[in-house]
C-alpha positions, 0 to 999 in steps of 0.5 A, a space after each residue: 499499499 502505499 501513502 495516500 500523501 504520497 499519492 496525490 503530490 505524486 499522483 502522474 508518478 502513480 498513474 506513470 507506475 500504473 501505466 509502467 506494470 500494466 496494471 488497470 486501476 482508476 486513480 482519478 476514483 481514488 483522488 476523487 473518493 479522497 477529496 471529498 472525504 476532507 470535507 465531509 469529516 469535517 462537517 461531522 465533526 462539526 455538528 458533533 462539536 455543537 451537538 454535544 455544546 447545545 446538549 450540555 446547556 439544555 439542562 443549563 437554559 430556561 424551559 422556553 428557549 429547551 424545545 428549541 435547543 432539543 429540535 436543534 440537537 435532533 435535526 444536528 443528530 439526522 444530519 450528522 447521521 445522512 453525512 456518517 453514512 455516506 462519509 463510511 460510504 466513501 471510506 470504504 471504497 477508498 480503502 477499497 482502491 488502495 488496496 489496489 495501487 500499484 507501486 512504481 517500479 524503481 528508476 533503472 527497471 526497463 520498461 517492457 510488456 512482458 517477461 519475453 523483454 526482461 534483460 539478461 545481466 548475468 550467466 554461470 556455467 555453461 549448458 551442457 552439450 550430450 554425447 548422447 540423446 538425453 533424456 527429460 525429467 519424467 523420461 528419467 524419473 519413470 525410468 529410475 521410479 522417482 517421480 509416480 506422475 498416474 497415481 498422484 493425479 490419482 489422490 488428487 487431480 492434475 499437476 500432481 505427482 508422487 516422488 517415492 524411493 531415491 527420489 523424495 531423498 534426492 528432493 529431500 537432499 536438496 531442501 536440507 542442504 538449502 537449510 543448512 546453508 540458509 542458517 550459514 548465511 545468519 538465516 533464522 529458521 520457523 516453523 511457520 503455518 501454511 494455512 493463514 488469515 485473510 488478513 496476512 494475505 492482505 497485508 503482503 498484497 496477495 489480496 485481493 489482486 492474487 486472490 484467483 491463485 489462492 486454495 480458501 477456507 472460506 468457512 473459516 475466513 482462510 487461506 493455504 499459502 503459497 510462499 511462505 513469505 506470507 508468513 514470514 512478512 506478515 510474523 512482525 505485523 502490528 509491531 514496533 520493532 527496534 532499530 538494533 534488531 534490523 535487518 531481520 533475517 528469517 527462513 521458513 521451509 515449508 508445504 506451498 499451494 498455489 490454483 494456477 487459474 489462468 494458465 489452463 493448457 501451459 505446462 500440462 506435463 512433468 514437474 514443473 507448474 504444480 498445483 502443491 510443493 516444498 519451498 524455502 523462503 528467505 525474507 528480510 526486514 530491514 530500515 526505510 532505505 533504500 540503498 541498504 535495500 539495495 544491498 539486502 537484495 544483492 544479499 538474497 541474490 546472491 544467496 540463490 546464487 550460491 546454491 545454485 552453483 552449489 549445485 552445479 546447475 547453470 543459469 542465469 539472472 535476469 532484471 525483471 521490467 516493468 509489465 512483468 512486475 506485481 502489484 507491489 514490487 518495487 524491483 525483480 530480478 528473475 533467476 532460471 534455470 537450464 533446462 535440456 528438455 524445454 532446450 531453455 533458461 527457465 524460472 526458477 527463482 524470485 527477488 524482489 523488494 518490496 519497500 514500506 509496501 508489506 509493510 506498510 499493510 502490515 503495521 510494521 514499523 521500527 523506532 529510529 534511534 531519535 525516537 520516532 517510528 518509522 514504517 520497515 522496508 521488505 525483501 524476500 527471494 526464494 532459496 529453494 522450490 522442488 519439484 521445479 528444482 529436480 528438472 534442471 537437478 536431474 536433466 543436466 546430472 544423467 548420464 549416458 547409462 540412464 543414472 544421474 550423478 549428485 552433486 557433491 555439495 548433497 552426498 552428505 545428506 544421501 548417505 554419500 551416495 554420488 549416484 541415481 543407477 538405473 
């Protein structure tokens, strides 16, 4: 959420930011409501003040005056109630619009329509040239008895799967390695709820605009998270932290759930786009300092890169253009890992900076050295997500005999095993 004062004073910046993000938003209506609410509030306050004053004088007035004063109080009450009802209606509409305002992107973010116009800024590793006909992850997984899609579909419908045997062990190895790696980088692990209140979803910006992507438990006004970012970022909501406690570095390993609404017919086979998956998310709550947020963003990105390098997977980093940014993101870098079966780099990580957007919604603040309460900045990045990361892991590390080489970093988590053999 943006500060209403910023919206008033920088209306054209907000308008241009929405256009660059290709997000439709009625800024004129918001400003119209904001302009109408302030005089209505003043009228209500004036009437309330007059009513209170008259009520005090009624008991001290002469009988001849008392009835006239009572009539005026009744008249004021009727006027106040009518104005107050109008005020509440306008405030409710304004509040709804405020939740839809997109945050303008940082000045250096490339302007573009969609992910096809993201700008590559870095590559690490070289896509492998095979001396044999390589298999895709599904063919490998089925041949090695690592992946069972038919029974996953039987249990939970389309975009479902079961990992078994060494497939389940490999997934756990990737997640446990990442978990330990982030602890070594100073992150505190939290075991968090994945069924959360609608307030947490709204506070982090996933509601109302992303509501169609969430699995809802309407009877209890709860939702399953699509990322533990929701729980982690909301952890300190409504609190005032000490400046000395910042930045807060927290992480969680959790199940995540996404409906994948709007992706019918897209990535319907394999493990790339599924409804339930496991992810380790890294979140930083930092001070209200854009330069420091930029440094922390690079830190998060560097952690994810180091994990992929340890897994010996070639990847590239792209600077996400305005048209591919979400409502609240100031800037974002995606990491795309090389997937031979797709003959392309495909997204496995997203690193995002939000500045005040989430923290303002969550009332997440800190007290600076001068005793002033300031709104925090929030950032997050995927550390690892499975099964999506298993795609490049299986495909890039396959051998001509149909086996899978296990990177050295994962072997301690696989009991020393160096290869998954046919």
